[in-house]
C-alpha positions as YAML, in Angstrom:
chain: A
units: angstrom
residues:
- id: 1
  name: UNK
  ca: [-220.02, 42.75, 20.50]
- id: 2
  name: UNK
  ca: [-216.99, 41.69, 22.57]
- id: 3
  name: UNK
  ca: [-217.44, 40.76, 26.16]
- id: 4
  name: UNK
  ca: [-215.96, 43.15, 28.71]
- id: 5
  name: UNK
  ca: [-212.63, 41.81, 29.95]
- id: 6
  name: UNK
  ca: [-212.49, 43.97, 33.06]
- id: 7
  name: UNK
  ca: [-209.97, 46.58, 33.91]
- id: 8
  name: UNK
  ca: [-207.93, 48.09, 31.02]
- id: 9
  name: UNK
  ca: [-205.15, 49.36, 33.29]
- id: 10
  name: UNK
  ca: [-201.91, 47.65, 32.44]
- id: 11
  name: UNK
  ca: [-199.25, 47.08, 35.09]
- id: 12
  name: UNK
  ca: [-195.93, 48.91, 34.53]
- id: 13
  name: UNK
  ca: [-193.16, 46.95, 32.82]
- id: 14
  name: UNK
  ca: [-190.31, 48.69, 34.72]
- id: 15
  name: UNK
  ca: [-190.18, 49.19, 38.47]
- id: 16
  name: UNK
  ca: [-188.02, 51.79, 40.22]
- id: 17
  name: UNK
  ca: [-186.93, 51.52, 43.82]
- id: 18
  name: UNK
  ca: [-185.50, 54.52, 45.65]
- id: 19
  name: UNK
  ca: [-182.22, 53.95, 47.43]
- id: 20
  name: UNK
  ca: [-180.03, 55.85, 49.80]
- id: 21
  name: UNK
  ca: [-177.27, 57.88, 48.18]
- id: 22
  name: UNK
  ca: [-173.75, 57.68, 49.42]
- id: 23
  name: UNK
  ca: [-171.70, 60.80, 50.32]
- id: 24
  name: UNK
  ca: [-170.12, 61.10, 46.90]
- id: 25
  name: UNK
  ca: [-173.47, 60.98, 45.05]
- id: 26
  name: UNK
  ca: [-175.01, 63.50, 47.48]
- id: 27
  name: UNK
  ca: [-172.09, 65.91, 47.04]
- id: 28
  name: UNK
  ca: [-172.36, 65.59, 43.25]
- id: 29
  name: UNK
  ca: [-176.08, 66.41, 43.36]
- id: 30
  name: UNK
  ca: [-175.40, 69.36, 45.70]
- id: 31
  name: UNK
  ca: [-172.64, 70.67, 43.41]
- id: 32
  name: UNK
  ca: [-174.95, 70.55, 40.40]
- id: 33
  name: UNK
  ca: [-177.65, 72.40, 42.34]
- id: 34
  name: UNK
  ca: [-175.21, 75.10, 43.50]
- id: 35
  name: UNK
  ca: [-173.86, 75.48, 39.92]
- id: 36
  name: UNK
  ca: [-177.36, 75.80, 38.49]
- id: 37
  name: UNK
  ca: [-178.29, 78.36, 41.14]
- id: 38
  name: UNK
  ca: [-175.16, 80.48, 40.47]
- id: 39
  name: UNK
  ca: [-175.84, 80.36, 36.71]
- id: 40
  name: UNK
  ca: [-179.46, 81.47, 37.22]
- id: 41
  name: UNK
  ca: [-178.32, 84.28, 39.58]
- id: 42
  name: UNK
  ca: [-175.71, 85.50, 37.07]
- id: 43
  name: UNK
  ca: [-178.19, 85.45, 34.20]
- id: 44
  name: UNK
  ca: [-180.79, 87.37, 36.22]
- id: 45
  name: UNK
  ca: [-178.19, 89.91, 37.30]
- id: 46
  name: UNK
  ca: [-176.97, 90.50, 33.77]
- id: 47
  name: UNK
  ca: [-180.56, 90.92, 32.52]
- id: 48
  name: UNK
  ca: [-181.36, 93.43, 35.24]
- id: 49
  name: UNK
  ca: [-178.18, 95.46, 34.57]
- id: 50
  name: UNK
  ca: [-179.01, 96.07, 30.92]
- id: 51
  name: UNK
  ca: [-179.49, 99.69, 29.96]
- id: 52
  name: UNK
  ca: [-182.03, 100.30, 27.22]
- id: 53
  name: UNK
  ca: [-180.48, 101.91, 24.19]
- id: 54
  name: UNK
  ca: [-182.46, 104.94, 22.95]
- id: 55
  name: UNK
  ca: [-182.42, 106.00, 19.38]
- id: 56
  name: UNK
  ca: [-180.78, 109.35, 18.80]
- id: 57
  name: UNK
  ca: [-184.08, 110.83, 17.65]
- id: 58
  name: UNK
  ca: [-185.74, 110.09, 21.01]
- id: 59
  name: UNK
  ca: [-182.98, 111.69, 23.12]
- id: 60
  name: UNK
  ca: [-184.06, 115.16, 24.13]
- id: 61
  name: UNK
  ca: [-181.80, 118.04, 23.04]
- id: 62
  name: UNK
  ca: [-181.28, 121.17, 25.15]
- id: 63
  name: UNK
  ca: [-180.90, 124.61, 23.55]
- id: 64
  name: UNK
  ca: [-178.80, 127.53, 24.81]
- id: 65
  name: UNK
  ca: [-181.59, 128.66, 27.13]
- id: 66
  name: UNK
  ca: [-181.69, 125.25, 28.79]
- id: 67
  name: UNK
  ca: [-185.08, 124.34, 27.42]
- id: 68
  name: UNK
  ca: [-185.78, 120.97, 25.79]
- id: 69
  name: UNK
  ca: [-186.07, 121.28, 22.09]
- id: 70
  name: UNK
  ca: [-189.11, 119.46, 20.75]
- id: 71
  name: UNK
  ca: [-188.71, 117.85, 17.34]
- id: 72
  name: UNK
  ca: [-191.58, 116.58, 15.26]
- id: 73
  name: UNK
  ca: [-191.83, 112.80, 15.16]
- id: 74
  name: UNK
  ca: [-191.43, 111.03, 11.88]
- id: 75
  name: UNK
  ca: [-194.35, 108.76, 11.02]
- id: 76
  name: UNK
  ca: [-193.77, 105.14, 10.22]
- id: 77
  name: UNK
  ca: [-195.48, 105.39, 6.88]
- id: 78
  name: UNK
  ca: [-194.16, 107.74, 4.22]
- id: 79
  name: UNK
  ca: [-196.26, 110.87, 3.70]
- id: 80
  name: UNK
  ca: [-198.27, 111.13, 0.47]
- id: 81
  name: UNK
  ca: [-197.92, 114.19, -1.69]
...
């Protein structure tokens, strides 16, 4: 059996240090954020404006009396004879 060597946590090989952004970098980041927000708003607006398309069979018909004509529904499976 091997002796325990202690902690198995390895230190990171790359270190990152946060720095202050200059005005140009800040404006670039803000422009990207505004563009992404506008794109998301447009997509949500288009999706909410969609009108469901109904099949002709499911649109109710009105007869000369003004009453809705009921039609029998067709089954998904063919009828056996």
